[in-house]
N, C-alpha and C positions, 0 to 999 in steps of 0.2 A: 424368512431369509436365512440362508446358512452360509455366511462368509467366514472362512477360516483365514486368520491373519497370523503369520509367524511373529511371535513377540520379538521386539527389538526396542531400542531406546525411543524411537519415534512413536511406535504404536503404544508402548507402555505409557509414555507421557500423555499421548492423546487420550488413552483410556482414563488416566487419572483426571484429566481436565473434564472429560465427558461426565464421569461419575460425580465430580464436584459440582457441575453446573446443570446437569440434566433435570433437576427438580424445578428449575425456573420455568415460568410460563414462556413459551416460545424460545427454547434454549439454543437453537441452532446458531443464531448470530453471535450470542455471547461466547459460545464454544469456539466458533471460528476465530473470533477476535482473540480469545485466550491462546489458541493454538498459534496464531500468528505472533502474538506477544512472546510466546515461548521459543519459537524457532526463527522468527524474522520473516516468515512466509508460511503458507499452508502446504505442507508436503503432501504430495499425491497419495502416499501410503496412509495418511490419516483419514482420507475420505471413506474407505470401506469400514473403518472402525467406527467413525461417527455415524455413518448410515446404519450399521448394525445396532449400535447402542440406542439410537433414537427411533428405531423401527421405520426408517426411511429408505428409499432406494438410493443407490449411489448416484444415480442421475439427478435426483432431487438435490442432494448435497452439492454435487458438481455444478448444477445450475445456479445455486446461490453463490458459490465461490466465484464463478465466472461472470455473474451479473453485476456484482459490486466491484467497482474499480479499486477499492481500498485493499482488497485481498491480493496478495502477491503469490505468484506461482513458483517463484525462485527467490533466493535471498537478495535483499537490497544491498546496495553499496554501503560503504561506511558512512556516507553522507546522503541524505535524501532531500532533494530540492523539489518542492511542490509549488507549482505556479497556478494561481487562480485563473480559471477559465470562465467564470460567471460573467453575466452581462455588464455589471458595473465596471469590472476590471477590463473587459473587452472594450468598452466605450472610452476608457481612459488610456488606451495604448497597450493593453495586455497581450494582444495578438503579436505586436511587434516585439514585446519583451520575450514572449515565448519563442518566436522565430530566432531571436538573438541567442537565447539560451541553447536552443537546439544546434545552432551553428557553432557556438563556442565549445560546446561539449561533444559535438559530433554524434548526438543521440536523437532518437525519436522518443515519444512518450513510452513510459514503462521500460525503458532500456537503462542499462548500467554500463559505465565506461569499462573498457577491457581490463583496466587495472583494478577494478572493483571499488573505486573511490566514490563515485557519484551515481545515484539513480535519479532520473528525472520523471516526475509524476504530475499529471494534471489533478487539480482538485476543483470542485464546483462550489466554491464559496468558503472563504476563510473568515467571513464575518467582518472584513475590513473594508466594506464598500465605500465608506467615506474617505478612505485613504488609498484608493485604487491607483494603479495596479498593485497587487499584493502577492507576496510569496511567503513560503515557510521553509526554513532551512534547519533541519535537525530539531524541529519543534519551535524554533524562534521565529516570530513573525516579523515581516518587513513590509512596510507600507510606503506608498508614493515612490515606488521603485523605478529607477531610471536604468537605462542600458549600462551606463558607467558603474552604477552601484551594483548591478547584477554581475558585471564583469569582475568587479572587485571581490564579490562573494565567491564567484566561481574560481578565481585565482587563489583565493585563500584556502578553499577546500581541495583544490587540485594539486596544491604544493606538496 
């Protein structure tokens, strides 16, 4: 494979990450996570760099990025609200909580408010099954979530 990539900040950072992690067994996922940690998402410009350095096709790398919902294709908002979509949460009102969040934020899954404040993401288990329905806001977990509590969280981060 002969991919020529013009060096810039994104590709240089991606190269550094790949060189640091490519010795791992099955390095693609750790590399993609590190790239997302660095940039807040996986920039499209990184895919050919990662593919070349791991001797994979760009399609293989793109397939992994698009298969896993946790990888973003654009920067997230300043706040990330993740709502659990797993069975336990669904059985305890998670669907209604999700519909409420979508209405209040005016978003669908994987979207960010126009002001860049909030990104709404589904997650398929936060490990809080006994306290369903559950959410995660900027890394903080919230269990036994009600519509009123969710509205309060949304108002707090939207202010």
